[in-house]
VOGU-3710 file (C-alpha; in Angstrom, 3 decimals, decimal comma):
1> mldyevtvft> -26,483/-20,364/52,243  -26,478/-20,477/48,464  -23,149/-20,724/46,701  -22,214/-18,919/43,479  -19,173/-20,312/41,658  -17,028/-17,399/40,420  -14,191/-17,926/37,938  -11,825/-15,057/37,171  -9,745/-15,083/33,972  -6,686/-12,813/33,819
11> anrpfattfn> -5,621/-12,004/30,263  -2,563/-13,656/28,777  -0,724/-10,434/27,939  2,357/-8,702/29,358  1,923/-6,978/32,725  -1,680/-8,193/33,154  -0,870/-9,480/36,675  -2,061/-7,758/39,821  -0,651/-8,276/43,333  -3,429/-6,151/44,839
21> nvfiklvgis> -6,396/-7,536/46,782  -9,338/-8,165/44,432  -12,966/-7,744/45,556  -16,246/-8,674/43,876  -19,951/-8,083/44,429  -22,695/-9,906/42,504  -25,821/-7,890/41,677  -29,094/-9,522/40,587  -32,703/-8,502/40,106  -33,618/-9,900/43,565
31> geserkrlls> -30,668/-8,661/45,582  -26,918/-8,437/45,832  -24,114/-10,243/47,585  -21,769/-8,709/50,091  -18,552/-7,258/48,707  -16,120/-10,146/49,046  -12,361/-10,356/48,832  -11,320/-13,132/46,454  -8,868/-15,326/48,391  -7,093/-18,348/46,956
41> lrgasafaig> -4,623/-20,925/48,228  -2,549/-19,903/45,210  -2,072/-16,471/46,726  -1,151/-13,647/44,369  -0,625/-16,085/41,481  -4,428/-16,383/41,222  -4,354/-13,132/39,271  -1,135/-13,674/37,324  -0,828/-13,495/33,535  -3,113/-16,095/31,952
51> avasftvscp> -4,364/-17,361/35,313  -7,807/-18,911/35,783  -8,903/-18,921/39,423  -12,157/-20,134/40,996  -13,872/-18,804/44,120  -17,137/-19,191/45,992  -19,457/-16,316/46,891  -22,183/-17,319/49,361  -25,505/-15,542/49,802  -28,391/-16,207/52,222
61> tslgklvlie> -30,991/-16,073/49,396  -31,032/-16,228/45,614  -30,035/-13,049/43,821  -32,260/-13,860/40,882  -31,057/-13,179/37,357  -27,625/-11,529/37,555  -27,449/-8,037/36,067  -23,870/-6,971/36,768  -20,795/-7,454/38,897  -18,828/-4,864/40,827
71> ldkqplvvfp> -15,068/-5,386/40,713  -12,289/-3,475/42,447  -8,758/-3,990/43,679  -7,026/-2,417/46,663  -3,257/-1,986/47,102  -1,266/-3,628/49,853  1,391/-1,938/51,937  4,104/-4,122/50,391  2,605/-3,983/46,881  1,577/-0,482/45,809
81> edswfpakve> -1,291/0,019/43,387  -0,680/-1,701/40,066  -2,580/-2,365/36,835  -4,623/-5,484/36,162  -6,097/-6,752/32,899  -8,895/-9,236/33,620  -10,337/-10,920/30,537  -13,680/-12,017/31,926  -15,541/-13,332/34,949  -17,837/-16,342/34,749
91> vkspegvayn> -20,461/-17,007/37,398  -22,541/-20,162/37,894  -25,622/-19,666/40,050  -26,997/-22,217/42,548  -29,765/-22,865/40,002  -27,119/-23,904/37,453  -27,412/-20,828/35,237  -24,103/-19,667/33,723  -23,340/-15,954/33,311  -20,469/-14,433/31,387
101> fpiyrwitds> -19,138/-10,948/32,163  -16,665/-9,768/29,478  -14,119/-7,222/30,720  -11,042/-7,105/28,463  -9,749/-3,800/29,808  -7,212/-2,412/32,255  -8,161/-1,655/35,833  -5,543/0,820/37,014  -7,108/2,340/40,139  -8,889/1,315/43,335
111> kvhhfregka> -12,335/2,497/42,253  -15,317/0,167/41,970  -15,995/-0,820/38,353  -19,309/-2,149/37,045  -19,386/-4,844/34,365  -22,583/-6,024/32,730  -23,526/-9,580/31,847  -22,446/-10,337/28,288  -25,842/-10,317/26,595  -26,022/-7,326/24,255
121> lkgfednhhl> -28,815/-4,903/25,139  -30,026/-1,701/23,544  -31,051/1,089/25,908  -34,801/0,604/25,590  -34,376/-3,135/26,326  -32,530/-2,519/29,614  -35,577/-2,797/31,858  -33,989/-3,288/35,277  -33,259/-0,079/37,165  -29,769/-1,271/38,109
131> grysrekeik> -29,003/-1,928/34,466  -30,187/1,528/33,443  -28,273/3,125/36,315  -25,068/1,280/35,386  -25,538/2,267/31,754  -25,986/5,959/32,530  -23,090/5,976/34,992  -20,759/4,353/32,462  -21,594/6,871/29,733  -21,161/9,821/32,096
141> qrqkdycwdv> -17,731/8,548/33,110  -16,723/7,917/29,508  -17,706/11,436/28,510  -15,324/12,690/31,190  -12,548/10,334/30,073  -13,008/10,925/26,325  -13,359/14,650/25,654  -13,320/16,277/22,223  -10,529/18,672/21,331  -9,773/20,933/18,360
151> yaegiphcik> -6,291/20,282/16,994  -6,656/22,668/14,051  -9,610/24,561/12,640  -11,396/22,879/9,769  -10,281/19,287/10,389  -12,034/16,524/12,378  -11,918/16,920/16,118  -9,770/14,550/18,159  -9,479/13,206/21,692  -8,263/15,679/24,300
161> addlaslpae> -4,948/14,428/25,718  -1,951/16,387/26,973  0,380/13,391/26,841  0,270/9,627/26,388  -0,256/9,050/30,097  -3,486/11,062/29,973  -5,000/8,647/27,463  -7,232/6,085/29,199  -5,309/2,853/29,717  -7,808/0,809/27,701
171> vrfsfakqte> -6,880/2,635/24,455  -3,090/2,698/24,875  -0,610/0,420/23,124  0,035/-2,997/24,543  3,578/-3,757/25,665  4,260/-5,656/22,418  2,906/-2,845/20,261  4,845/-0,182/22,175  8,088/-2,174/21,998  7,819/-2,859/18,260
181> flftsqtgla> 6,877/0,749/17,504  9,868/2,180/19,344  12,250/-0,471/18,010  11,354/0,201/14,372  11,582/3,959/14,795  14,906/3,919/16,618  16,621/1,375/14,397  15,542/3,113/11,205  16,858/6,487/12,277  19,994/4,973/13,846
191> elklkgladc> 20,901/3,371/10,555  20,566/6,680/8,758  22,641/8,500/11,388  25,400/5,944/11,050  25,592/6,648/7,360  25,970/10,366/7,983  23,006/11,233/5,811  20,308/12,491/8,168  21,980/15,895/8,586  23,312/16,250/5,044
201> kkgwthlddi> 21,704/19,242/3,310  23,376/18,645/-0,022  21,589/17,599/-3,192  21,923/14,285/-4,972  24,576/14,047/-7,690  23,518/10,690/-9,094  20,391/8,532/-8,863  22,364/5,453/-7,863  23,507/7,191/-4,675  19,924/7,140/-3,371
211> srvfcckqte> 19,948/3,362/-3,086  22,588/3,666/-0,346  20,027/5,195/2,019  18,255/1,907/2,650  20,545/-0,679/1,108  19,496/-3,237/3,721  15,851/-2,168/3,837  14,750/-3,181/0,366  11,561/-5,108/-0,373  10,627/-7,096/-3,428
221> isdyvqehwk> 8,273/-4,333/-4,551  10,679/-1,451/-3,822  13,305/-3,244/-5,908  10,784/-3,510/-8,736  9,898/0,185/-8,381  13,569/1,190/-8,582  13,940/-0,800/-11,787  10,701/0,270/-13,506  9,804/3,735/-12,141  10,586/5,507/-15,413
231> edaffgyqfl> 8,260/3,310/-17,482  4,911/4,747/-18,592  3,081/1,458/-18,024  4,190/1,343/-14,380  3,364/5,054/-13,958  -0,207/4,311/-15,105  -0,431/1,108/-13,092  0,116/2,999/-9,828  -3,110/4,986/-10,291  -4,977/1,679/-10,051
241> nglnpmlirr> -2,936/-0,457/-7,677  -0,409/1,825/-6,002  -0,845/3,775/-2,773  -3,544/6,086/-4,113  -6,189/4,312/-6,194  -8,771/6,903/-5,103  -8,251/9,694/-7,652  -8,536/8,141/-11,098  -11,893/8,291/-12,870  -13,244/7,591/-16,328
251> cavlpdnfpv> -13,301/10,729/-18,468  -16,317/11,404/-20,719  -15,575/15,095/-21,377  -12,250/16,903/-21,138  -12,097/19,641/-18,493  -12,119/23,141/-19,979  -8,741/23,845/-18,375  -7,053/20,856/-20,020  -6,931/21,658/-23,775  -5,587/18,352/-25,067
261> tdamvfpdcr> -6,000/17,747/-28,811  -5,974/14,645/-31,001  -2,808/15,875/-32,693  -1,046/15,887/-29,324  -1,982/12,431/-28,089  -2,794/10,492/-31,260  -0,417/11,941/-33,874  -0,712/8,816/-36,027  -4,490/9,497/-36,368  -5,315/5,886/-35,449
271> cclveemkkg> -7,578/7,096/-32,625  -9,422/10,233/-31,652  -10,211/11,451/-28,164  -13,964/11,774/-28,652  -14,286/8,209/-29,882  -11,970/6,807/-27,212  -13,948/8,631/-24,520  -17,182/7,170/-25,890  -15,605/3,706/-25,696  -14,635/4,375/-22,073
281> niflcdykqi> -10,901/4,210/-22,746  -9,861/7,653/-21,445  -9,199/8,344/-17,758  -8,418/11,513/-15,795  -6,520/12,307/-12,612  -7,017/15,874/-11,408  -5,115/17,225/-8,388  -7,110/20,471/-8,254  -7,543/20,082/-4,490  -3,909/21,070/-3,896
291> dgvktniing> -3,895/24,009/-6,318  -2,418/27,224/-4,946  -1,327/25,686/-1,640  1,429/27,581/0,149  4,529/25,442/-0,010  7,205/24,782/2,557  10,729/26,129/2,989  13,282/23,360/3,608  16,992/23,954/4,193  16,324/27,622/3,480
301> kkqylmapli> 14,942/26,887/0,005  11,414/27,316/-1,324  9,758/24,040/-2,277  7,317/23,348/-5,111  4,055/21,428/-5,284  2,012/21,345/-8,464  -1,686/20,557/-9,042  -1,409/18,561/-12,277  -3,960/17,048/-14,626  -3,124/13,698/-16,196
311> llhktpddkl> -4,861/12,004/-19,101  -4,493/8,239/-19,463  -5,456/5,856/-22,236  -6,457/2,210/-21,890  -4,735/0,468/-24,766  -6,036/-2,595/-26,658  -3,750/-4,793/-24,541  -5,357/-3,348/-21,352  -2,411/-1,237/-20,229  -3,120/2,175/-18,733
321> mpiaiqlkqk> -0,733/4,607/-20,401  -0,248/8,332/-19,662  -0,774/10,403/-22,824  -0,746/14,002/-21,499  0,356/15,868/-18,364  -0,352/19,514/-17,531  1,404/20,510/-14,309  -0,667/23,566/-13,371  -4,419/24,036/-13,393  -4,600/27,145/-15,563
331> paednpiflp> -3,650/26,705/-19,240  -0,948/29,145/-20,340  1,989/29,453/-22,674  4,364/28,824/-19,770  2,330/25,768/-18,687  2,925/23,322/-21,531  1,131/20,013/-21,902  3,828/17,354/-21,701  3,602/14,292/-23,924  5,332/10,894/-24,176
341> sdseydwlla> 6,834/12,094/-27,465  8,729/14,897/-25,695  12,397/14,600/-24,758  13,335/11,990/-22,159  13,821/14,433/-19,297  10,889/16,717/-20,164  8,559/13,738/-19,881  10,321/12,132/-16,899  10,373/15,401/-14,956  6,649/15,913/-15,622
351> kifvrsadfs> 5,955/12,458/-14,181  8,158/13,216/-11,145  6,030/16,315/-10,432  2,887/14,198/-10,706  4,198/11,535/-8,338  5,260/14,208/-5,829  1,790/15,765/-5,973  0,337/12,308/-5,427  2,480/11,956/-2,290  0,773/14,970/-0,670
361> ehqlnvhllr> -2,705/14,048/-1,905  -2,268/10,499/-0,671  -0,709/11,260/2,703  -3,027/14,090/3,728  -6,356/13,200/2,162  -6,462/9,501/1,341  -4,385/8,277/4,302  -4,397/10,791/7,182  -7,872/12,295/6,817  -9,921/9,400/5,518
371> thllaeafav> -8,433/6,480/7,439  -6,993/8,129/10,573  -8,810/11,324/11,502  -12,272/10,074/10,550  -11,537/6,734/12,231  -10,685/8,660/15,402  -13,991/10,510/15,213  -15,824/7,189/14,840  -13,912/5,800/17,843  -14,246/8,744/20,226
381> sllrnmpmvh> -17,956/9,041/19,496  -18,402/5,318/20,134  -16,556/5,520/23,456  -18,528/8,599/24,524  -22,006/7,417/23,613  -22,153/3,631/23,801  -21,975/1,489/26,959  -20,080/-1,790/26,729  -23,324/-3,773/26,744  -24,632/-2,132/23,551
391> plykllipht> -24,563/-4,441/20,482  -22,960/-1,768/18,286  -20,207/-1,181/20,850  -19,445/-4,906/20,857  -19,331/-4,936/17,052  -17,129/-1,880/16,549  -14,843/-1,659/19,583  -12,192/-4,101/18,231  -11,736/-1,774/15,239  -10,896/1,245/17,420
401> rytlqinfla> -7,890/-0,531/18,952  -4,808/1,749/19,157  -6,443/4,360/16,895  -6,320/7,064/19,547  -2,683/6,536/20,554  -1,507/6,205/16,948  -3,226/9,470/16,050  -1,892/11,195/19,156  1,634/10,180/18,126  0,988/11,314/14,549
411> rkrliseegv> 0,006/14,764/15,800  3,095/14,941/18,003  5,721/13,428/15,699  4,487/13,867/12,140  2,277/16,950/11,693  3,241/19,147/14,661  5,526/22,168/14,169  8,561/19,929/14,661  7,029/16,900/12,977  8,694/15,106/10,076
421> ftkftssgge> 5,909/15,870/7,601  5,870/19,517/8,619  9,617/19,951/8,250  10,413/17,718/5,282  7,508/17,779/2,807  6,517/20,418/0,284  2,992/20,587/1,742  4,186/20,832/5,362  2,987/23,672/7,586  0,281/25,990/6,305
431> gmstilrral> -0,172/23,985/3,125  -0,989/20,872/5,122  -3,826/22,601/6,955  -5,204/23,992/3,709  -5,238/20,592/2,013  -6,855/18,884/5,024  -9,616/21,510/5,205  -10,332/21,262/1,498  -10,248/17,485/1,624  -12,744/17,262/4,500
441> fsvtysslcm> -15,229/19,520/2,766  -14,937/17,460/-0,414  -15,752/14,166/1,304  -18,962/12,489/0,207  -20,595/9,513/1,868  -20,432/7,538/-1,364  -16,663/8,105/-1,594  -16,300/6,299/1,763  -18,400/3,338/0,606  -16,348/1,327/-1,857
451> pediaerglk> -19,061/-0,125/-4,137  -20,575/3,329/-4,717  -17,192/4,996/-5,071  -16,046/2,566/-7,768  -19,325/2,983/-9,660  -19,295/6,783/-9,460  -15,743/6,929/-10,828  -16,763/4,695/-13,742  -14,314/1,917/-12,875  -16,572/-1,132/-12,502
461> dmpnfyyrdd> -15,181/-2,827/-15,624  -11,613/-1,507/-15,555  -9,209/-4,399/-16,246  -6,259/-5,174/-13,963  -7,776/-3,152/-11,107  -6,782/-5,343/-8,172  -7,580/-2,751/-5,487  -11,190/-2,841/-6,691  -11,365/-6,622/-7,101  -9,940/-7,450/-3,680
471> glrlwdiinr> -11,572/-4,502/-1,932  -15,086/-5,314/-3,143  -14,674/-8,905/-1,971  -13,674/-7,671/1,482  -16,474/-5,078/1,568  -18,997/-7,804/0,714  -17,663/-10,170/3,392  -17,712/-7,445/6,064  -21,150/-6,234/4,971  -22,651/-9,742/5,133
481> fvrgvlsyyy> -21,229/-10,217/8,619  -22,440/-6,814/9,846  -25,877/-7,473/8,349  -26,072/-10,790/10,184  -25,115/-9,264/13,546  -27,200/-6,097/13,391  -30,266/-7,770/11,877  -30,161/-10,127/14,865  -30,244/-7,240/17,341  -32,445/-4,782/15,378
491> kndlevqqds> -35,642/-6,513/14,257  -37,141/-3,485/12,484  -36,507/0,146/11,546  -38,414/1,455/14,567  -35,839/-0,072/16,916  -33,106/1,908/15,125  -35,108/5,107/15,472  -35,811/4,463/19,163  -32,166/3,802/20,059  -31,107/7,130/21,583
501> elqnwildif> -27,525/5,957/22,209  -27,170/5,024/18,542  -28,610/8,364/17,416  -26,274/10,260/19,780  -23,337/8,343/18,280  -24,129/9,210/14,683  -24,883/12,860/15,509  -21,613/13,166/17,443  -19,749/11,869/14,377  -21,525/14,365/12,127
511> ehgflshpcp> -20,757/17,296/14,443  -17,175/16,439/15,421  -15,986/14,275/12,535  -17,558/16,191/9,651  -17,869/19,481/11,598  -21,608/19,684/10,824  -20,729/20,434/7,210  -23,422/19,141/4,854  -21,097/16,727/3,068  -23,280/14,988/0,472
521> gipqklstvd> -24,913/11,937/1,959  -23,258/12,004/5,404  -26,052/11,030/7,818  -27,009/13,025/10,906  -29,389/10,313/12,024  -30,129/6,705/11,111  -33,704/5,686/10,342  -33,509/2,137/9,029  -31,663/-1,096/9,723  -30,153/-0,943/6,231
531> elikfatmvi> -28,765/2,550/6,899  -27,183/1,323/10,119  -25,676/-1,731/8,389  -24,176/0,404/5,631  -22,639/2,927/8,051  -21,210/0,239/10,360  -19,757/-1,585/7,333  -18,098/1,643/6,215  -16,617/2,217/9,693  -15,095/-1,279/9,856
541> ftgsaqhaav> -13,896/-1,227/6,235  -12,277/2,205/6,699  -10,224/1,122/9,712  -9,221/-2,263/8,297  -9,139/-3,006/4,560  -9,009/0,581/3,326  -6,288/1,611/5,758  -4,213/-1,435/4,848  -4,574/-0,625/1,145  -3,295/2,943/1,466
551> nsgqfdyggw> -0,798/2,427/4,301  1,046/-0,871/4,139  2,809/-0,263/0,814  4,243/3,154/1,632  7,840/2,034/1,724  7,298/-0,331/-1,196  6,341/2,559/-3,485  8,198/5,396/-1,727  11,410/3,638/-0,725  12,823/4,631/-4,101
561> mpnmatslql> 12,448/8,378/-3,580  12,211/9,574/-7,237  9,014/7,572/-7,575  7,349/9,472/-4,708  9,369/12,548/-3,768  8,174/14,185/-0,565  9,200/17,572/-1,912  10,696/19,210/-5,009  13,148/22,126/-5,064  12,792/23,686/-8,509
571> ppptkkgeat> 9,677/24,939/-10,304  8,409/22,906/-13,257  9,731/23,660/-16,746  7,937/26,523/-18,496  9,001/25,383/-21,942  9,972/22,122/-23,522  13,425/20,975/-24,541  15,411/22,438/-21,647  15,249/19,673/-19,006  18,352/17,541/-18,458
581> eetmlktlpd> 19,479/14,911/-15,998  21,140/17,698/-14,018  17,842/19,601/-13,916  16,081/16,515/-12,612  18,678/15,916/-9,873  18,505/19,556/-8,744  14,715/19,286/-8,600  14,733/16,257/-6,308  14,829/16,877/-2,519  18,094/17,189/-0,605
591> vnttvqgmat> 19,703/14,185/1,055  18,372/14,908/4,569  14,837/15,457/3,275  15,025/12,174/1,391  16,355/10,310/4,426  13,720/11,637/6,820  10,920/10,849/4,399  12,109/7,336/3,671  12,685/6,521/7,357  9,149/7,673/8,148
601> lwllsqqssd> 7,642/5,622/5,326  9,548/2,581/6,585  8,103/3,050/10,071  4,548/3,606/8,846  4,701/0,513/6,637  5,583/-1,931/9,400  2,887/-4,365/10,522  2,759/-5,086/14,223  2,466/-8,634/15,490  -0,207/-7,253/17,842
611> fvsvlnsvcy> -2,810/-6,554/15,185  -6,583/-6,140/15,364  -8,543/-9,173/14,204  -11,909/-8,678/12,569  -12,715/-12,103/14,064  -12,660/-10,764/17,646  -15,801/-12,264/19,207  -14,863/-11,973/22,891  -17,495/-9,322/23,639  -20,393/-11,552/22,585
621> takfvfklfq> -22,246/-14,377/24,330  -25,043/-15,106/21,792  -24,528/-18,466/20,044  -25,966/-17,079/16,801  -23,275/-14,408/16,691  -20,545/-17,002/17,281  -21,896/-18,837/14,243  -21,590/-15,624/12,211  -17,976/-15,252/13,327  -17,238/-18,801/12,161
631> elsnrfisin> -18,791/-18,074/8,769  -16,754/-14,870/8,570  -13,581/-16,800/9,366  -14,313/-19,314/6,609  -14,878/-16,534/4,082  -11,577/-14,900/4,988  -9,783/-18,214/4,593  -11,351/-18,537/1,151  -10,433/-15,024/0,042  -6,853/-15,522/1,266
641> lnii> -6,562/-18,483/-1,068  -7,973/-16,581/-4,046  -6,780/-13,003/-3,543  -4,292/-11,714/-6,108
//
């Protein structure tokens, strides 16, 4: 008899233990072992959290090169069926060859599961019939487990799931993630309830009263925002380094619907618009995408959401200063262009309307659509079309972690009929759907790829643009890593073209993520290695660096509500000189609307201790790829030391 040494690693994570009987079968190119129960003198503790247990599987003849293992567990009478999270299985053959079978997923049933040896293989490289059979079987099962669904017409499709329990176990929150998520949500709302504010439908009578909402939930940045939110320099700064750095662009020609004159913005005649535009010192933010959106009714009152245009000027000392604001798209006598020289509350109220518009544009387009809904489309397509042994699956799967459950919860708790965003924002309800549809059809491929996006918006040499500086460093690091990995597995363009699983993945994204709409540049197929590298870089960057940039600071910038009001209750002024502090306070959202919005922003801003690491190399066995991960780690250490 020939002995195979089998070592089973159970993951070191809560509830990973199984008390069920575990069975294994080894499958090679020359034969297969008998299905064997893995017995240990350690008893059930052999498969406890963090356990490493060794076993012997004996065979009458050599199995040849191992292709896969079959693993299953069967319940006992005294221990009903449970869930087990094995990390990996290592096998050493009688010839001394070591095989590594990565698993890193929950096994929740008593079915037989196939796991391939860790070497990454594209479909056309999988020459053994058992390998091809396992590959096809896995994809068929995944397409049953991960079905597309239409949540709302005109937005990216999502995973079909009736409740959290119907999500496959491998994509659900870990115990730590689930505990932290519930704890943050419950404590935030409990604090508000204790203060008697969550059900208060009255308006604010003084700005200082707002600070009572989260008196013990302040951050260094939110304190700064509360102190400086009225200042023009900080207002301009947020277009570069706040939550939404995606709208501002250099302005070479004024839009026809924004009739700003030199006399308005440069009354001292020291500058003129034409010359400043030629010098590259004039910038535009245009919220035309939310123009004419049907607004919400909150506490029985109609809400207001404008589609403003803002002109900004880069001063000689490199500050970005607002010089003109028009709150509606169509020029008219009752749609004045507000200026810094106007009265204090005319100008402040105009900026409040801009910041409220930015809240909806940011939350629905920049955050929800571009970093959540598209990320879900990338993830579902990956899970439906790629087997675990595929090199692209190994590269991208860490970056899909928790995406599906987070988005499921967002649909249930935030944007459903009873969701917080639906009930307590000016764009909630019908307006939300309109903005999401418009936003999807305005997406371009270049806008998802940071280097091209920055160049197209004319911001390559903009001073004090830290989102760009840090983001381009991260894009470059991720791109170099992705290039190293994929160039190792794809030696030429023909291999990309021949990879049917890869082509199915990208087509699925086009059809279900972008709804087959010919968004400029969005690929339906990939023809070259460079095209694949660029798209994979974009997928990783979107779910990591970009999401962090537009998500993590939500409470920092929105904790002080007047800086980012979720809704406004009065229409904008139709003439100058009439706005007062009382007008401003009546325009701001009611107490309960403020409380619900701020509690939600607090929850969304929290970072879990159970985060996804871009350095996750557990799916790989190639030494060259491990070297790339080490280089990636060193680059991240370097950027952490230098990042602003």
